[in-house]
Every structure is written in structure tokens, then in C-alpha cells.
C-alpha positions as CSV (number, residue, x, y, z in Angstrom):
1,M,117.5,106.8,87.4
2,I,120.3,107.6,89.6
3,G,119.2,107.6,93.2
4,R,120.1,109.5,95.9
5,L,119.4,108.8,99.7
6,F,119.3,111.5,102.3
7,A,120.5,111.6,106.0
8,C,118.3,109.5,108.0
9,V,117.5,108.5,111.6
10,L,118.0,105.1,112.9
11,L,116.7,103.3,115.9
12,L,117.9,100.1,116.7
13,L,115.5,97.5,118.8
14,L,117.0,94.8,120.6
15,V,115.1,91.6,121.1
16,P,116.5,88.3,122.4
17,Q,114.3,86.2,120.1
18,A,112.2,86.4,117.5
19,L,110.4,89.7,117.5
20,P,108.1,91.9,115.6
21,A,109.2,94.8,113.6
22,A,108.9,98.4,115.1
23,D,106.8,101.2,114.3
24,V,108.4,103.1,111.6
25,L,107.7,106.8,110.6
26,T,107.9,106.5,106.7
27,D,108.7,109.6,104.1
28,S,110.0,109.1,100.7
29,L,110.5,105.6,99.8
30,V,112.6,103.5,97.1
31,A,111.6,100.0,96.5
32,L,114.0,97.2,96.0
33,D,113.5,97.3,92.2
34,G,114.6,100.8,92.0
35,E,111.2,102.3,91.7
36,T,110.7,105.7,93.6
37,L,107.7,105.8,95.8
38,V,106.5,109.0,97.5
39,A,104.3,108.4,100.5
40,G,102.8,110.9,102.9
41,S,104.7,110.9,106.2
42,G,102.9,108.6,108.8
43,L,103.3,105.7,111.2
44,Q,103.1,102.5,109.7
45,K,102.5,99.8,112.4
46,A,103.8,96.2,111.7
47,R,102.5,93.0,113.3
48,K,102.7,92.8,117.0
49,S,103.9,89.7,118.9
50,T,102.3,88.8,122.2
51,A,105.3,87.0,123.3
52,P,107.5,88.9,126.1
53,F,110.5,90.6,125.1
54,D,113.1,93.4,126.4
55,R,113.5,96.4,124.3
56,S,116.3,99.0,124.4
57,L,115.9,101.7,122.2
58,A,118.8,104.4,120.9
59,P,118.9,107.1,118.6
60,L,121.8,107.4,116.5
61,D,122.2,111.2,116.1
62,V,121.8,112.8,119.6
63,G,125.3,113.8,120.5
64,P,128.4,112.8,121.8
65,G,128.6,109.9,124.5
66,P,130.6,107.1,125.4
67,F,133.3,105.8,123.0
68,V,134.3,102.3,122.0
69,D,136.6,101.7,119.3
70,T,134.8,100.2,116.4
71,E,134.7,98.8,112.9
72,R,131.9,98.9,110.3
73,L,129.7,96.3,108.9
74,L,127.7,97.5,105.7
75,L,124.1,96.7,105.8
76,P,123.2,97.2,101.9
77,L,119.5,97.3,102.2
78,L,117.1,97.9,104.9
79,I,113.5,98.4,105.0
80,G,112.1,99.3,108.4
81,A,108.3,98.2,107.9
82,T,107.0,97.2,104.5
83,I,107.1,99.3,101.2
84,P,105.3,98.3,98.0
85,G,107.1,97.4,95.0
86,S,106.3,96.7,91.1
87,F,103.5,93.9,90.7
88,G,102.0,93.8,94.0
89,S,104.9,93.0,95.8
90,I,105.4,94.1,99.3
91,W,109.1,94.2,100.7
92,T,110.5,94.1,104.2
93,T,114.0,93.1,105.7
94,E,115.0,91.0,108.7
95,L,118.4,91.2,110.6
96,V,119.6,88.6,113.0
97,T,122.9,88.6,114.6
98,R,125.0,86.4,117.0
99,N,128.3,87.0,119.3
100,T,130.1,83.9,118.5
101,A,133.1,84.7,120.6
102,S,133.6,83.8,124.2
103,V,133.7,87.2,125.5
104,P,131.4,90.0,125.4
105,I,131.5,92.3,122.2
106,W,130.1,95.7,121.2
107,I,127.4,95.3,118.4
108,G,125.1,98.1,117.7
109,P,124.9,101.8,116.8
110,E,128.2,104.0,116.7
111,P,128.9,104.6,120.4
112,S,129.9,108.2,120.0
113,Q,126.6,109.2,118.7
114,M,124.9,108.0,121.8
115,S,123.6,110.0,124.5
116,P,125.8,109.8,127.7
117,L,122.4,109.5,130.0
118,P,120.9,107.1,129.5
119,A,123.0,105.2,126.9
120,P,121.9,101.6,126.6
121,D,124.6,99.3,126.7
122,F,124.9,97.4,123.3
123,T,127.6,94.8,124.7
124,R,126.3,91.5,123.6
125,E,127.0,88.6,126.0
126,P,129.1,85.6,124.7
127,E,127.4,83.0,122.5
128,T,124.1,84.9,122.4
129,T,121.7,85.3,119.2
130,F,119.4,88.4,118.7
131,Q,117.5,90.2,116.3
132,I,117.9,93.9,115.6
133,G,115.2,95.8,114.2
134,I,116.5,98.8,112.5
135,S,113.7,101.3,111.4
136,P,115.1,104.3,108.9
137,T,112.9,107.2,108.3
138,V,113.5,106.4,104.7
139,F,114.6,103.3,102.9
140,S,118.4,103.2,103.4
141,P,121.4,101.1,103.7
142,A,123.2,101.6,107.1
143,W,126.4,100.7,109.0
144,L,126.4,98.1,112.0
145,Y,129.4,98.8,114.4
146,V,131.3,96.2,116.0
147,E,133.9,96.3,118.5
148,T,137.4,96.4,116.8
149,G,139.1,93.3,116.2
150,H,135.8,91.2,116.5
151,A,134.3,91.4,113.1
152,D,135.0,88.1,112.3
153,D,133.3,87.0,115.5
154,V,129.7,88.3,114.7
155,A,127.6,86.2,112.4
156,V,124.9,88.0,110.6
157,N,122.0,87.1,108.6
158,L,120.3,89.9,106.3
159,R,117.3,88.8,104.5
160,V,114.8,90.6,102.2
161,K,111.3,89.1,101.4
162,D,108.2,89.8,99.5
163,I,105.7,89.1,102.1
164,S,103.0,89.1,99.6
165,R,104.4,85.8,98.1
166,Q,106.1,84.4,101.3
167,S,104.3,81.2,100.7
168,L,106.3,80.7,97.8
169,T,109.6,81.9,99.0
170,Y,111.5,82.5,102.0
171,G,113.3,85.6,100.7
172,T,117.0,86.2,99.6
173,E,119.9,86.7,101.9
174,M,121.8,90.0,101.6
175,P,125.6,90.2,101.9
176,V,126.8,92.0,105.1
177,V,130.1,93.6,104.1
178,R,133.2,93.8,106.3
179,E,135.3,97.0,105.6
180,R,138.2,95.1,104.4
181,E,135.9,93.8,101.3
182,F,135.9,97.0,100.0
183,R,138.0,97.6,96.7
184,T,139.5,100.0,94.3
185,S,137.8,98.4,91.4
186,M,135.5,95.6,90.7
187,D,133.4,93.5,88.2
188,L,130.0,92.0,88.2
189,M,129.2,89.3,85.7
190,N,126.7,87.4,84.3
191,I,123.9,89.9,84.4
192,P,120.7,89.1,81.9
193,T,119.1,91.4,79.8
194,D,116.1,90.1,78.7
195,D,112.6,91.6,79.5
196,R,111.7,89.1,82.1
197,F,113.8,90.6,84.6
198,R,114.7,94.2,86.1
199,S,118.0,94.8,87.3
200,T,119.5,97.4,89.5
201,L,123.0,98.3,90.1
202,R,123.8,99.6,93.8
203,I,127.2,101.2,94.7
204,Y,128.5,101.9,98.2
205,R,131.7,103.6,99.4
206,Q,133.2,104.2,102.6
207,P,132.7,107.6,104.4
208,G,134.4,110.7,103.1
209,P,133.7,113.7,100.7
210,Q,129.8,114.3,100.3
211,H,130.0,113.6,96.6
212,E,132.2,111.1,94.8
213,L,131.9,109.8,91.2
214,V,132.3,106.2,90.2
215,Q,132.8,105.3,86.7
216,V,130.6,102.5,85.1
217,M,131.3,100.4,82.1
218,F,128.9,98.0,80.6
219,Y,130.5,95.0,78.4
220,D,128.9,92.3,76.2
221,M,129.8,89.2,78.1
222,D,130.4,87.3,74.8
223,D,132.8,89.4,72.8
224,N,133.8,91.9,75.2
225,R,132.5,95.1,73.6
226,M,131.8,98.1,75.6
227,L,128.0,98.8,75.3
228,A,127.8,102.0,77.4
229,E,129.5,104.0,80.3
230,A,128.2,106.1,82.9
231,A,129.5,108.5,85.9
232,V,127.7,107.6,88.9
233,G,127.5,110.0,91.8
234,V,127.9,108.1,95.2
235,E,126.3,110.4,97.6
236,G,127.2,110.8,101.4
237,P,126.6,113.0,104.2
238,G,130.0,114.2,104.6
239,A,131.4,114.0,108.0
240,S,128.3,112.2,109.3
241,I,128.5,108.6,109.8
242,Q,125.0,107.7,108.5
243,P,123.7,106.8,106.0
244,P,126.7,104.9,104.0
245,P,127.5,106.9,100.8
246,Y,125.3,105.5,98.0
247,G,124.3,105.6,94.2
248,E,122.4,103.6,91.9
249,I,121.3,103.0,88.4
250,G,117.6,101.3,88.5
251,D,116.5,99.2,85.8
252,L,119.4,98.9,83.6
253,T,118.0,98.1,80.3
254,A,115.3,100.9,80.7
255,Q,117.8,103.4,81.5
256,L,120.4,102.4,79.0
257,P,118.5,100.4,76.1
258,Q,121.8,99.6,74.4
259,L,122.5,97.1,76.8
260,R,119.7,95.0,75.3
261,S,122.1,94.1,72.3
262,A,124.1,91.7,74.6
263,N,122.6,88.5,76.0
264,K,124.5,88.9,79.3
265,L,126.3,91.9,80.7
266,R,129.8,92.3,82.8
267,I,130.0,95.6,84.6
268,K,133.4,97.4,85.7
269,L,133.3,99.8,88.3
270,I,136.2,101.9,89.2
271,P,136.1,105.2,91.4
272,D,137.4,108.8,90.0
273,S,139.8,109.0,93.3
274,P,142.4,106.3,93.1
275,E,142.3,105.9,97.0
276,E,138.5,105.7,97.1
277,K,137.1,101.9,98.1
278,I,133.7,100.9,97.0
279,W,131.4,97.9,97.0
280,A,128.6,96.9,94.6
281,F,126.2,94.5,93.6
282,V,123.0,94.1,91.2
283,S,119.7,92.8,92.4
284,V,118.1,90.9,89.5
285,T,114.2,90.6,90.1
286,N,111.9,88.3,88.0
287,N,108.8,90.3,86.9
288,E,106.5,87.6,87.3
289,T,107.5,85.7,90.5
290,Q,109.5,88.8,92.2
291,H,112.1,86.4,93.0
292,V,115.3,88.5,93.7
293,T,119.0,87.2,92.6
294,L,121.9,89.0,93.7
295,I,125.1,89.2,91.7
296,T,127.9,90.1,93.9
297,P,131.7,90.6,93.8
298,Q,133.5,87.1,94.3
């Protein structure tokens, strides 16, 4: 299935140390493994901590406000509360950031999308670590905005985990992608095809037209035979800044059975528009343990 993500409203919750997840209003959800789950809208409450903490809330789509020149970091996968996946898995994500610079830096939502009054100040003090709970109304990737010139001064850890098996694994670190890492083409390699795993290809691009096609070619890694090709629509909200334009092919061998003729795959991605830049990865999930391995462009 080629998934499509629709516009969502994000709330950023700032906590200086370890924190609980925020309450999340859920709608249609897509699990990590590419399954489509339809849940009735309702408020899901995550575990609450008794430790004191400060919180500042800022909706992302409430109109024009103060302007800070920023650049984007792609957060490829965010799950605001918890969502069920295949084989009893329950997925969530955790995001921790740090200003490593010796000067204050804006790290948060896109500043021009915040209300002028009251507008929380997302300027982070030097050498401070904090956790951001991002609560989408649907499962979604997102942009994290950083004051221009300071993308390399921000340390980020984004982790996805199956909490039904958290005694067995700490989860998997997700890449956080700077804008300069987007490319006009890319290859992903060494992707397994056997039945022990399910693999999902996820594709992202920078904001622009509402709809762009990315040509995806699948090759046998052993003899370089082309096994299949597909045009994936990478959908975006047009002029809106959220969410990032996104497309996917879930469970590759189920969608394209001919891929099973190869032991391992190479995937080539080329946008239809020569000036378009993309980023992509494949998540490979073990059907027994639910452990996730990521295959990213290197």
C-alpha cells in the first residue's frame, strides 16, 4: 500500500528532564510496520510522572507571529502516545534534544506559525538538555526547526520502541535528517526478502508542490537484475509547512511478490523533477521479536 498522510496539528511539550508523554487525541493511525489502523477519535492518556516539571504548549497552526530565521530537521517517525502494531506490538517514540552551543538557540516549532500573544519562547539556553513530546493528531513525520546556522549545534536522539517488549530491547534510534542530507537520487542496499521480516520503504521530500512522483527501482543485489519498478506519490500539504511530504510502500514483498526471487535487494530512488530532493529509508521488522533494523542512505 502506498500510504498518504494528511495535515495534522502538532503540540510541542517542553520538559527539562525526564518526562511523561502528553495526552494525545488519536484518529486514523499507521503502525511502524506499515499496517493501517483505524481508531475512533478519543483521548489516550499515557503514564504520568509525579516529578515536578515546567511545561510550555504552543500550537503550530494558529496564525502569524514572531519571526526567527530557521532551518529544518526531519523527524521521520513520530508516535504521540502508543499505537498497536502486528503480533501484539505497541509502538511509541521518544525525542531528546540538547543545545551544545555556548549561545542560546531557538529549537522548536516554526516561529511564524505561532500566535504573537502569548507566544512561548523556544530559545534554549546554552548546554541544556531537554525532552520534547510531540503529539500529532495522526501518526506523522514532522519538522523540527532550529535557528539558522545552528543545525550542527543541536544534538538529537529520536528513538522508536515496542513497549510490549521493553524488557528485551531498548528500541531503535531513528535518524534525524538535516536539510543538506536530502539528495536528488539515492540507493538503499542489503534489504532482506525472506518471510522472517517485513520491510517498509518510506520516502520524504522538502516542501513544495502538493504531489510529486518518485521513481523506485528494485534490483537483485547478486546479479543487478531489475525486479520491479513503481512510481510513488510523495504527498504534501502544498504551501503548508506541516507535515513533511511523505510516501511509502508497506510490506515490500507482499506488495511486490516478484521481489522474493532475490536474496537481498537494492533500491534506487529518483524524483521525477530533477530539482527535487528526497530522503528515504527502509525499516526491517522481525516478525517474531518485533526488533527493528533501519537501512538508511550512507
